[in-house]
Short mmCIF file of the C-alpha atoms (twelve columns), coordinates in Angstrom:
data_MODEL
# 
_entry.id   MODEL 
# 
loop_
_atom_site.group_PDB 
_atom_site.id 
_atom_site.type_symbol 
_atom_site.label_atom_id 
_atom_site.label_alt_id 
_atom_site.label_comp_id 
_atom_site.label_asym_id 
_atom_site.label_seq_id 
_atom_site.Cartn_x 
_atom_site.Cartn_y 
_atom_site.Cartn_z 
_atom_site.pdbx_PDB_model_num 
ATOM 1   C CA . MET A 1   73.163 -73.348  17.635 1 
ATOM 2   C CA . ILE A 2   71.712 -76.813  17.098 1 
ATOM 3   C CA . GLU A 3   69.472 -77.206  14.042 1 
ATOM 4   C CA . ARG A 4   67.202 -80.247  13.706 1 
ATOM 5   C CA . LYS A 5   65.444 -81.291  10.508 1 
ATOM 6   C CA . GLU A 6   62.610 -83.756  10.012 1 
ATOM 7   C CA . THR A 7   62.181 -84.093  13.761 1 
ATOM 8   C CA . LYS A 8   59.731 -86.620  15.171 1 
ATOM 9   C CA . PRO A 9   59.136 -87.609  18.798 1 
ATOM 10  C CA . ARG A 10  61.904 -90.235  18.762 1 
ATOM 11  C CA . MET A 11  64.575 -88.717  16.513 1 
ATOM 12  C CA . SER A 12  65.584 -86.157  13.926 1 
ATOM 13  C CA . ARG A 13  66.760 -87.304  10.490 1 
ATOM 14  C CA . ILE A 14  69.376 -84.528  10.407 1 
ATOM 15  C CA . VAL A 15  71.049 -82.642  13.254 1 
ATOM 16  C CA . LYS A 16  73.535 -79.837  12.548 1 
ATOM 17  C CA . ASN A 17  75.835 -78.222  15.093 1 
ATOM 18  C CA . ASN A 18  78.950 -76.065  14.596 1 
ATOM 19  C CA . GLY A 19  79.433 -77.145  10.984 1 
ATOM 20  C CA . THR A 20  78.973 -80.854  11.688 1 
ATOM 21  C CA . ILE A 21  76.065 -82.874  10.308 1 
ATOM 22  C CA . TYR A 22  74.732 -85.990  12.023 1 
ATOM 23  C CA . LEU A 23  72.374 -88.283  10.127 1 
ATOM 24  C CA . CYS A 24  70.096 -90.812  11.740 1 
ATOM 25  C CA . GLY A 25  70.532 -94.436  10.688 1 
ATOM 26  C CA . GLN A 26  69.564 -95.144  7.082  1 
ATOM 27  C CA . VAL A 27  68.400 -98.450  5.615  1 
ATOM 28  C CA . GLY A 28  67.533 -99.541  2.093  1 
ATOM 29  C CA . ALA A 29  64.316 -98.436  0.418  1 
ATOM 30  C CA . ASP A 30  62.997 -101.999 -0.003 1 
ATOM 31  C CA . ALA A 31  63.922 -104.608 2.595  1 
ATOM 32  C CA . THR A 32  62.839 -107.424 0.260  1 
ATOM 33  C CA . LYS A 33  65.799 -106.716 -2.066 1 
ATOM 34  C CA . ASP A 34  69.277 -108.242 -1.869 1 
ATOM 35  C CA . ILE A 35  72.238 -106.696 -0.043 1 
ATOM 36  C CA . SER A 36  73.505 -104.829 -3.105 1 
ATOM 37  C CA . GLU A 37  70.166 -103.144 -3.739 1 
ATOM 38  C CA . GLN A 38  69.620 -102.376 -0.058 1 
ATOM 39  C CA . THR A 39  73.106 -100.873 0.162  1 
ATOM 40  C CA . GLN A 40  72.658 -98.736  -2.966 1 
ATOM 41  C CA . THR A 41  69.275 -97.333  -1.946 1 
ATOM 42  C CA . MET A 42  70.576 -96.748  1.598  1 
ATOM 43  C CA . LEU A 43  73.457 -94.709  0.160  1 
ATOM 44  C CA . ASP A 44  71.037 -92.862  -2.139 1 
ATOM 45  C CA . LYS A 45  69.175 -91.767  1.001  1 
ATOM 46  C CA . VAL A 46  72.453 -90.578  2.547  1 
ATOM 47  C CA . ASP A 47  73.131 -88.527  -0.597 1 
ATOM 48  C CA . ALA A 48  69.700 -86.877  -0.372 1 
ATOM 49  C CA . LEU A 49  70.020 -86.092  3.337  1 
ATOM 50  C CA . LEU A 50  73.518 -84.682  2.921  1 
ATOM 51  C CA . LEU A 51  72.314 -82.464  0.073  1 
ATOM 52  C CA . ASP A 52  69.448 -81.231  2.250  1 
ATOM 53  C CA . ALA A 53  71.919 -80.512  5.052  1 
ATOM 54  C CA . GLY A 54  74.366 -78.593  2.854  1 
ATOM 55  C CA . SER A 55  76.960 -81.290  2.328  1 
ATOM 56  C CA . ASP A 56  77.863 -84.241  0.117  1 
ATOM 57  C CA . ARG A 57  79.668 -87.577  0.241  1 
ATOM 58  C CA . GLU A 58  83.062 -85.883  -0.200 1 
ATOM 59  C CA . HIS A 59  82.543 -84.298  3.216  1 
ATOM 60  C CA . ILE A 60  81.685 -87.460  5.179  1 
ATOM 61  C CA . LEU A 61  83.911 -87.660  8.240  1 
ATOM 62  C CA . THR A 62  82.870 -91.048  9.581  1 
ATOM 63  C CA . ALA A 63  80.466 -93.840  8.763  1 
ATOM 64  C CA . THR A 64  79.367 -96.799  10.847 1 
ATOM 65  C CA . ILE A 65  77.879 -99.640  8.836  1 
ATOM 66  C CA . TYR A 66  75.827 -102.363 10.482 1 
ATOM 67  C CA . VAL A 67  75.608 -105.611 8.511  1 
ATOM 68  C CA . LYS A 68  73.255 -108.435 9.422  1 
ATOM 69  C CA . ASP A 69  75.633 -111.242 8.393  1 
ATOM 70  C CA . MET A 70  79.259 -110.353 7.676  1 
ATOM 71  C CA . ALA A 71  80.098 -113.756 6.174  1 
ATOM 72  C CA . GLU A 72  77.307 -113.461 3.602  1 
ATOM 73  C CA . HIS A 73  76.968 -109.723 3.014  1 
ATOM 74  C CA . PHE A 74  80.302 -107.991 3.688  1 
ATOM 75  C CA . ALA A 75  81.852 -108.423 0.216  1 
ATOM 76  C CA . PRO A 76  78.795 -107.405 -1.866 1 
ATOM 77  C CA . MET A 77  78.079 -104.464 0.456  1 
ATOM 78  C CA . ASN A 78  81.690 -103.308 0.074  1 
ATOM 79  C CA . ALA A 79  81.458 -103.526 -3.733 1 
ATOM 80  C CA . VAL A 80  78.606 -101.003 -3.695 1 
ATOM 81  C CA . TRP A 81  80.313 -98.869  -1.041 1 
ATOM 82  C CA . ASP A 82  83.616 -98.774  -2.932 1 
ATOM 83  C CA . ALA A 83  81.877 -97.579  -6.119 1 
ATOM 84  C CA . TRP A 84  79.993 -94.895  -4.160 1 
ATOM 85  C CA . VAL A 85  82.833 -93.328  -2.133 1 
ATOM 86  C CA . PRO A 86  84.666 -90.626  -4.110 1 
ATOM 87  C CA . GLN A 87  88.298 -91.470  -4.715 1 
ATOM 88  C CA . GLY A 88  90.516 -89.819  -2.124 1 
ATOM 89  C CA . CYS A 89  87.541 -89.024  0.157  1 
ATOM 90  C CA . ALA A 90  87.095 -92.251  2.099  1 
ATOM 91  C CA . PRO A 91  85.813 -91.440  5.594  1 
ATOM 92  C CA . ALA A 92  86.861 -93.098  8.816  1 
ATOM 93  C CA . ARG A 93  84.676 -96.198  8.896  1 
ATOM 94  C CA . ALA A 94  83.587 -98.981  11.198 1 
ATOM 95  C CA . CYS A 95  81.671 -102.004 10.002 1 
ATOM 96  C CA . VAL A 96  80.097 -104.420 12.446 1 
ATOM 97  C CA . GLN A 97  77.743 -107.368 12.402 1 
ATOM 98  C CA . ALA A 98  74.492 -106.496 14.157 1 
ATOM 99  C CA . SER A 99  70.938 -107.596 14.736 1 
ATOM 100 C CA . MET A 100 68.573 -105.397 12.757 1 
ATOM 101 C CA . ALA A 101 65.350 -103.692 13.812 1 
ATOM 102 C CA . ARG A 102 63.429 -105.763 11.250 1 
ATOM 103 C CA . GLU A 103 64.285 -109.282 10.095 1 
ATOM 104 C CA . ALA A 104 64.419 -108.389 6.381  1 
ATOM 105 C CA . LEU A 105 66.917 -105.551 6.817  1 
ATOM 106 C CA . LEU A 106 70.455 -106.497 5.822  1 
ATOM 107 C CA . VAL A 107 72.382 -103.220 6.274  1 
ATOM 108 C CA . GLU A 108 72.151 -99.838  8.008  1 
ATOM 109 C CA . ILE A 109 74.473 -96.835  8.086  1 
ATOM 110 C CA . SER A 110 75.068 -93.928  10.446 1 
ATOM 111 C CA . VAL A 111 76.955 -90.931  9.041  1 
ATOM 112 C CA . ILE A 112 78.666 -87.821  10.396 1 
ATOM 113 C CA . ALA A 113 79.747 -85.196  7.864  1 
ATOM 114 C CA . ALA A 114 81.084 -81.669  7.650  1 
ATOM 115 C CA . GLU A 115 79.183 -78.851  5.988  1 
ATOM 116 C CA . LYS A 116 80.554 -77.715  2.627  1 
# 
C-alpha cells in the first residue's frame, strides 16, 4: 500500500511503499545564506521528514545532491555532509551541478531511505 504524507496538488513531501521512503527535494531554510548554512538546514529538514516517516539518517539508501556551482560549492557542501552522515552509514550518492528553481538556491537533495 502506498502512503503519502503532506500531499499537495503537485507533490507529496513523503511517499512510503513496501518499507521504502521517498522524500521530495529539500532545500535550505533561508536561500540568502551561504552554502554551508543552506546545506545544514536542508539536512535538518531531511532529518525531520525521516523521523516523521519512521526512519533516520542511518537508514538512507541513496541521496542525489544538486549543487548550483560545483567549483565554488562542492567542498564546503561536502564538509557539512561528511559531518552529518553517521560513520559506517554512508548511502549511495550522486552529486551533480544543476540549475536551481530559484536563483538564490545553492543546493538541493533528494533522498530514498528504508523504514527502521
